[in-house]
C-alpha positions, 0 to 999 in steps of 0.5 A: 121256371127256376129263379135266377140265383139257381142258374146264373150266379151267387145270391146275397140277401140285404135289408133296407128298412123292413124290406129284404132283397136278394142280389142275384148274379145273371149272365154268369155274374156280369149283371147283378140284379136286386129284387125282393126276397119274397113276392115277385121274383124273376125266373129265367124267362126274361133271360130267354126273352131278351136272348130272342130279340135280335136287336142291333146297335142304335135300335130302340127296344121296349120291354113291356112288364119289365119288372126289376129290369132283368130282360132289358138289362140282359139285352143291353149287356148283349147288344152294345149300343142298343137303347131299352125302355121299360114299363111296368105298373108296379112302381116298387119294381120300377124303382128297383129296375132303375137302381139295377140299371145304375148299379150295372152301369147301364143307366145311359142306355136303359130307362124304366118308367111306371105306367099302365099299358091300358093308359100309357104314359105320354112319353111312349110314342106309338110306332117308334120302337124297332123291337117290343118284348113282353113277359105277360102274366101267364094265368088268365083272369079268373083262373087259378088261385092268386098268390097271397102276395099282391106283387106276385099275384099281379105278375102271375095272373092277368088283371084289368089288362088281358092278354089281348090288351098286352098284344095290342099294346105291343103291336101299337108300340112297334114301328112298321116291320118292327118285331114283337116278341112274347114269352108265355106258357105253351098251353096258351099258344093257340090264343097267343097266335090268334092275337098276334096274327092281327097285325103281325106276320113272319111269326116264329114259335120257339119252344123251350123243352124241359129235356132230361132223361125220361124213363123208358116207359115215359114219353118226353116232357112237353114244352112248358114255355114258348117264345113267339115273335113276329114282324109288324105288317109283314106277310109271311107264313108261320115257322115252328122252330126246333127250339132249345132243350133246357136240361141234360139227362142229369138235370143240369142245364144243357150247353145250349141253355148255358150259353144263353143263361151264363154267356149271354148268347142270342137264341138261334133257330 
């Protein structure tokens, strides 16, 4: 997926000591996200993740693997009055997330903390969140070549916490009838669904289709990303939604994608 600066606004590069950062415009420039210039960088996945969470004012949301806070800040910008907590094991990213919340005037409703989901901080009480969202590492442990940058490797490849641990933690944090929403690679959909069915019902699968205009002798491109959502303790069948086409024939974003990326719209079926 493209990085934020390619899709949602201007980019600036700043330096603090020996660390270079970019300040990227998100949601048409309504948010300014500071993140490392090298290593882990948020793409458009957290923007779509936040758009898939149908939170309301007054509700509590937990962002698991919050990184620099992109998903949580997008959600708080779209839904006035929602309160978001975020957790990530990379302290440097959490520091940036907290700074991003302050600089965007959202520190009163968005709070980020460093912590390991296998050993969660005591301040996170199980069963208290109306919605839980997560953007886990996409690559299974032991597969693929780890990026040389440790922060990027931790965000891309599962470590001690495997996908089953992520789903289990999200389920534990959600209140009864609360929602859990996860963005992941489409080629791990079967594994993700099997895990989410262990406590969640009313599951929905929302594909993100690459789109574009394939040659006459080519098949349409398969989805690379899916967003799966379910509700805790609800018995209802799975729904496969039409999803959203990302790119028009000329390679630019479709109007539907722009409404999410620039206008901050919620995803609809």
